[in-house]
Structures are given as C-alpha cells and as structure tokens.
Backbone as CSV, one residue per row, in Angstrom:
resi,resn,N_x,N_y,N_z,CA_x,CA_y,CA_z,C_x,C_y,C_z
1,UNK,-38.240,13.726,131.337,-36.876,14.166,131.340,-36.011,13.052,130.753
2,UNK,-35.182,13.382,129.801,-34.333,12.409,129.158,-32.869,12.701,129.481
3,UNK,-32.135,11.619,129.705,-30.700,11.754,129.960,-29.955,11.038,128.855
4,UNK,-28.884,11.623,128.444,-28.012,10.952,127.488,-26.691,10.651,128.190
5,UNK,-26.204,9.455,127.966,-24.965,9.024,128.603,-23.951,8.685,127.518
6,UNK,-22.744,9.078,127.767,-21.679,8.625,126.894,-21.020,7.416,127.561
7,UNK,-20.076,6.801,126.903,-19.464,5.569,127.411,-18.744,5.787,128.728
8,UNK,-18.153,6.932,128.935,-17.411,7.171,130.176,-18.363,7.272,131.370
9,UNK,-19.532,7.903,131.188,-20.471,8.008,132.309,-21.096,6.658,132.637
10,UNK,-21.284,5.798,131.637,-21.810,4.452,131.891,-20.787,3.652,132.682
11,UNK,-19.509,3.802,132.381,-18.463,3.103,133.125,-18.439,3.558,134.575
12,UNK,-18.765,4.825,134.834,-18.777,5.341,136.206,-20.004,4.831,136.976
13,UNK,-21.106,4.681,136.296,-22.351,4.282,136.957,-22.387,2.772,137.220
14,UNK,-21.793,1.971,136.345,-21.876,0.517,136.452,-21.375,-0.008,137.798
15,UNK,-20.248,0.427,138.347,-19.832,-0.071,139.659,-20.809,0.320,140.778
16,UNK,-21.421,1.479,140.652,-22.399,1.903,141.665,-23.608,0.986,141.647
17,UNK,-24.089,0.650,140.469,-25.248,-0.249,140.347,-24.895,-1.627,140.887
18,UNK,-23.692,-2.133,140.595,-23.278,-3.438,141.101,-23.186,-3.434,142.625
19,UNK,-22.721,-2.348,143.204,-22.631,-2.248,144.667,-24.026,-2.255,145.293
20,UNK,-24.961,-1.532,144.668,-26.341,-1.510,145.185,-26.952,-2.895,145.114
21,UNK,-26.717,-3.630,144.036,-27.273,-4.972,143.892,-26.685,-5.933,144.920
22,UNK,-25.445,-5.743,145.316,-24.829,-6.605,146.330,-25.406,-6.322,147.715
23,UNK,-25.646,-5.065,148.016,-26.143,-4.718,149.349,-27.649,-4.905,149.481
24,UNK,-28.405,-4.744,148.393,-29.863,-4.896,148.431,-30.282,-5.863,147.329
25,UNK,-30.260,-7.160,147.616,-30.650,-8.109,146.570,-32.129,-7.967,146.220
26,UNK,-32.420,-8.150,144.949,-33.789,-8.019,144.466,-34.644,-9.183,144.961
27,UNK,-34.082,-10.355,145.047,-34.838,-11.550,145.425,-34.193,-12.189,146.641
28,UNK,-34.994,-12.456,147.655,-34.521,-13.161,148.834,-35.282,-14.474,148.929
29,UNK,-34.567,-15.563,149.163,-35.215,-16.874,149.143,-36.175,-17.080,150.298
30,UNK,-35.955,-16.397,151.432,-36.854,-16.605,152.562,-38.089,-15.712,152.480
31,UNK,-38.190,-14.882,151.492,-39.337,-13.999,151.333,-40.474,-14.782,150.689
32,UNK,-41.567,-15.008,151.444,-42.674,-15.829,150.967,-43.430,-15.165,149.817
33,UNK,-43.519,-13.845,149.805,-44.298,-13.168,148.777,-43.633,-13.221,147.413
34,UNK,-42.317,-13.344,147.367,-41.615,-13.344,146.091,-41.541,-14.715,145.442
35,UNK,-41.895,-15.755,146.177,-41.799,-17.095,145.613,-42.938,-17.339,144.637
36,UNK,-42.647,-17.973,143.536,-43.676,-18.316,142.571,-44.492,-19.489,143.094
37,UNK,-45.679,-19.643,142.567,-46.556,-20.686,143.085,-45.996,-22.082,142.814
38,UNK,-45.299,-22.287,141.704,-44.795,-23.626,141.427,-43.570,-23.970,142.258
39,UNK,-42.884,-22.965,142.817,-41.740,-23.281,143.664,-42.185,-23.720,145.060
40,UNK,-43.413,-23.380,145.446,-43.927,-23.812,146.745,-44.751,-25.089,146.624
41,UNK,-44.879,-25.630,145.436,-45.624,-26.860,145.240,-47.108,-26.631,145.012
42,UNK,-47.523,-25.390,144.811,-48.934,-25.111,144.552,-49.192,-25.153,143.051
43,UNK,-50.442,-25.368,142.722,-50.789,-25.338,141.309,-51.056,-23.898,140.884
44,UNK,-50.915,-23.655,139.624,-51.175,-22.326,139.096,-52.648,-21.972,139.253
45,UNK,-53.536,-22.946,139.089,-54.975,-22.708,139.264,-55.287,-22.358,140.723
46,UNK,-54.639,-23.032,141.652,-54.854,-22.722,143.066,-54.393,-21.330,143.424
47,UNK,-53.263,-20.927,142.884,-52.759,-19.574,143.115,-53.700,-18.536,142.501
48,UNK,-54.204,-18.827,141.311,-55.159,-17.924,140.676,-56.418,-17.786,141.519
49,UNK,-56.928,-18.899,142.028,-58.139,-18.865,142.855,-57.916,-18.034,144.118
50,UNK,-56.763,-18.167,144.733,-56.494,-17.425,145.970,-56.339,-15.929,145.714
51,UNK,-55.805,-15.548,144.572,-55.547,-14.140,144.285,-56.664,-13.465,143.497
52,UNK,-57.674,-14.232,143.084,-58.742,-13.674,142.261,-59.687,-12.825,143.100
53,UNK,-60.265,-11.805,142.461,-61.248,-10.979,143.146,-62.671,-11.470,142.894
54,UNK,-62.840,-12.533,142.110,-64.163,-13.108,141.908,-64.597,-13.790,143.204
55,UNK,-65.798,-13.446,143.666,-66.237,-13.951,144.958,-66.450,-15.459,144.895
56,UNK,-65.885,-16.158,145.844,-66.041,-17.599,145.940,-64.822,-18.368,145.481
57,UNK,-64.063,-17.833,144.523,-62.892,-18.565,144.038,-61.825,-18.702,145.114
58,UNK,-61.727,-17.711,145.985,-60.735,-17.783,147.054,-61.002,-18.995,147.952
59,UNK,-62.274,-19.254,148.212,-62.631,-20.364,149.096,-62.452,-21.711,148.406
60,UNK,-62.602,-21.734,147.091,-62.391,-22.983,146.344,-60.905,-23.341,146.341
61,UNK,-60.035,-22.344,146.239,-58.603,-22.579,146.131,-57.890,-22.829,147.441
62,UNK,-58.560,-22.631,148.585,-57.903,-22.841,149.880,-57.930,-24.316,150.240
63,UNK,-56.745,-24.908,150.283,-56.656,-26.351,150.548,-56.964,-26.695,152.000
64,UNK,-56.939,-25.717,152.908,-57.201,-25.993,154.323,-58.693,-26.100,154.635
65,UNK,-59.537,-25.691,153.699,-60.986,-25.756,153.924,-61.477,-27.194,153.767
66,UNK,-62.600,-27.467,154.422,-63.210,-28.793,154.338,-63.680,-29.030,152.907
67,UNK,-63.546,-30.263,152.395,-63.941,-30.533,151.001,-65.406,-30.207,150.708
68,UNK,-66.289,-30.405,151.681,-67.698,-30.096,151.422,-67.907,-28.586,151.266
69,UNK,-67.149,-27.797,152.021,-67.254,-26.347,151.893,-66.711,-25.884,150.540
70,UNK,-65.616,-26.475,150.118,-65.053,-26.135,148.813,-66.007,-26.552,147.694
71,UNK,-66.663,-27.708,147.866,-67.632,-28.173,146.879,-68.843,-27.236,146.824
72,UNK,-69.295,-26.757,147.987,-70.399,-25.802,148.021,-70.040,-24.535,147.253
73,UNK,-68.840,-23.986,147.499,-68.429,-22.755,146.820,-68.253,-22.985,145.322
74,UNK,-67.781,-24.157,144.943,-67.653,-24.475,143.527,-69.025,-24.516,142.864
75,UNK,-69.985,-25.174,143.531,-71.343,-25.242,142.987,-71.974,-23.851,142.907
76,UNK,-71.798,-23.052,143.958,-72.363,-21.695,143.952,-71.735,-20.859,142.845
77,UNK,-70.441,-20.988,142.650,-69.757,-20.222,141.606,-70.225,-20.657,140.223
78,UNK,-70.350,-21.958,139.996,-70.784,-22.441,138.684,-72.235,-22.068,138.403
79,UNK,-73.105,-22.179,139.410,-74.515,-21.823,139.222,-74.642,-20.332,138.900
80,UNK,-73.905,-19.497,139.609,-73.978,-18.062,139.321,-73.400,-17.752,137.941
81,UNK,-72.359,-18.454,137.543,-71.800,-18.254,136.203,-72.779,-18.655,135.115
82,UNK,-73.454,-19.785,135.295,-74.461,-20.229,134.326,-75.623,-19.243,134.293
83,UNK,-76.041,-18.756,135.472,-77.125,-17.772,135.527,-76.762,-16.491,134.800
84,UNK,-75.541,-16.035,134.975,-75.077,-14.832,134.263,-75.055,-15.070,132.762
85,UNK,-74.588,-16.233,132.350,-74.523,-16.551,130.928,-75.918,-16.577,130.310
86,UNK,-76.878,-17.190,131.002,-78.252,-17.260,130.491,-78.859,-15.862,130.401
87,UNK,-78.631,-15.031,131.422,-79.156,-13.664,131.409,-78.563,-12.860,130.264
88,UNK,-77.262,-12.949,130.069,-76.609,-12.223,128.982,-77.108,-12.716,127.632
89,UNK,-77.268,-14.025,127.473,-77.759,-14.585,126.212,-79.182,-14.116,125.928
90,UNK,-80.037,-14.092,126.948,-81.415,-13.627,126.784,-81.450,-12.164,126.365
91,UNK,-80.658,-11.327,127.029,-80.626,-9.908,126.682,-80.038,-9.688,125.296
92,UNK,-79.062,-10.494,124.921,-78.462,-10.380,123.594,-79.504,-10.689,122.506
93,UNK,-80.263,-11.768,122.703,-81.305,-12.123,121.737,-82.388,-11.050,121.683
94,UNK,-82.762,-10.511,122.827,-83.776,-9.454,122.872,-83.284,-8.213,122.132
95,UNK,-82.025,-7.890,122.266,-81.464,-6.735,121.574,-81.496,-6.935,120.068
96,UNK,-81.139,-8.124,119.595,-81.097,-8.362,118.158,-82.490,-8.466,117.547
97,UNK,-83.493,-8.838,118.364,-84.867,-8.888,117.848,-85.442,-7.487,117.667
98,UNK,-85.138,-6.576,118.562,-85.659,-5.207,118.458,-84.553,-4.225,118.819
99,UNK,-83.679,-3.943,117.864,-82.570,-3.033,118.162,-83.052,-1.589,118.308
100,UNK,-82.260,-0.797,118.956,-82.543,0.620,119.108,-82.151,1.323,117.815
101,UNK,-83.076,2.090,117.273,-82.825,2.794,116.020,-82.846,4.287,116.309
102,UNK,-81.807,4.969,115.936,-81.714,6.419,116.109,-81.750,7.056,114.728
103,UNK,-82.654,8.013,114.557,-82.808,8.665,113.269,-82.535,10.148,113.451
104,UNK,-81.705,10.692,112.596,-81.449,12.124,112.588,-82.208,12.741,111.421
105,UNK,-82.950,13.790,111.719,-83.732,14.438,110.689,-82.855,15.448,109.948
106,UNK,-82.734,15.308,108.635,-81.829,16.202,107.905,-82.383,17.624,107.720
107,UNK,-83.673,17.805,107.926,-84.293,19.113,107.722,-84.637,19.711,109.076
108,UNK,-84.348,20.995,109.262,-84.679,21.652,110.520,-86.180,21.838,110.646
109,UNK,-86.685,21.652,111.870,-88.105,21.831,112.146,-88.261,23.027,113.071
110,UNK,-89.138,23.963,112.732,-89.355,25.099,113.630,-89.915,24.640,114.972
111,UNK,-89.592,25.384,116.009,-89.990,25.000,117.361,-91.506,24.972,117.512
112,UNK,-92.218,25.871,116.825,-93.671,25.905,116.981,-94.373,24.726,116.323
113,UNK,-93.670,23.949,115.500,-94.267,22.762,114.881,-93.976,21.479,115.667
114,UNK,-93.124,21.569,116.659,-92.829,20.383,117.479,-93.955,20.226,118.498
115,UNK,-94.588,19.055,118.542,-95.703,18.876,119.482,-95.207,18.895,120.927
116,UNK,-95.892,19.675,121.743,-95.536,19.770,123.148,-96.157,18.586,123.882
117,UNK,-95.433,17.920,124.742,-96.016,16.761,125.433,-97.124,17.197,126.387
118,UNK,-98.086,16.315,126.552,-99.209,16.605,127.446,-98.717,16.659,128.883
119,UNK,-99.224,17.653,129.614,-98.840,17.819,131.008,-100.098,17.731,131.855
120,UNK,-100.065,16.897,132.860,-101.194,16.749,133.770,-100.733,17.172,135.150
121,UNK,-101.482,18.082,135.751,-101.162,18.521,137.106,-102.153,17.862,138.049
122,UNK,-101.629,17.079,138.940,-102.481,16.369,139.895,-102.489,17.139,141.211
123,UNK,-103.683,17.332,141.737,-103.820,17.987,143.021,-103.676,16.927,144.103
124,UNK,-102.617,17.008,144.866,-102.388,16.024,145.931,-102.894,16.530,147.271
125,UNK,-103.602,17.656,147.245,-104.149,18.232,148.465,-105.386,17.440,148.869
126,UNK,-105.430,16.934,150.079,-106.558,16.136,150.546,-107.663,16.977,151.181
127,UNK,-107.550,18.270,151.117,-108.544,19.160,151.722,-109.596,19.508,150.681
128,UNK,-110.896,19.380,151.067,-111.976,19.777,150.185,-112.232,21.265,150.376
129,UNK,-112.373,21.964,149.260,-112.578,23.417,149.317,-113.890,23.756,150.039
130,UNK,-114.937,22.976,149.806,-116.225,23.275,150.443,-116.119,23.143,151.961
131,UNK,-115.440,22.120,152.418,-115.283,21.936,153.868,-114.394,23.028,154.474
132,UNK,-113.339,23.424,153.714,-112.454,24.486,154.202,-113.218,25.802,154.325
133,UNK,-114.052,26.067,153.338,-114.856,27.300,153.403,-115.845,27.251,154.577
134,UNK,-116.428,26.086,154.856,-117.334,25.960,156.003,-116.586,26.171,157.302
135,UNK,-115.375,25.696,157.371,-114.572,25.838,158.592,-114.202,27.289,158.834
136,UNK,-113.903,28.029,157.743,-113.539,29.435,157.866,-114.741,30.262,158.314
137,UNK,-115.931,29.958,157.807,-117.132,30.695,158.166,-117.557,30.333,159.539
C-alpha cells in the first residue's frame, strides 16, 4: 500500500511525530541492551564471541571464566577449525581428481533395449521344507 503526501499533510504529521519522540525516546542510556560494546569498554571481538552461535566462542569471550578454561575452549575451537579445513581440502582435491560427469543421450532409446538390472530374491525363511513336511505328516 502506497501513500502520497502533499506538503500540508506533512506539516500536520510532523508535530505528531515530534510528540511521540518526546514521550517514547528511541534510546535510553540506562538500557543495557542498547549500549554498543565500545561504550561499555568491551572489545568488538569480545562482543562478537559472546553473540556468536559458533560453539565455544561464547566461552572464549567471557572474561569472568578462568583463563585455563578459556584457553581450553580456544584450543578446542582452533583444532576443530583446522580439522574442518583439512577435511574440506581433502574432499575438494578428491572431487577435482574424479569429477562427476553427467551425459545426456541425444538419441531416444526404446524401453526394450534398456538392460534391466539383475534382481536377486533371497529367501530369509529359516524353515527347511523337508522338515516342515515331516512335521505335517
């Protein structure tokens, strides 16, 4: 939905908007959630670690944790990152050595010329027919 305003309607709306801004300020200084990380004396990296969804970074960025615990989480995070990088690199090289090739046949093939895959039916019945017949008799 689109609204068009002429100059007179903007003049009427402007005092209303100013009144709303006076009664409901957008930013309150005592609101902890609205403060930026640098205004509270935190580093940007620390704030990123606390708000990240990557497992382990939250524990690295918490200054209240014991340094050995933070060091453990840092080591675990780096080891897992290196492991992921090595796995991705290995799979990337494997893909480039033998890429998947898809071929489309330009000529139609009749259904009766397409080879039917071999089908094997395995009997999973553990009953011997000879013994069953002896039991019935």
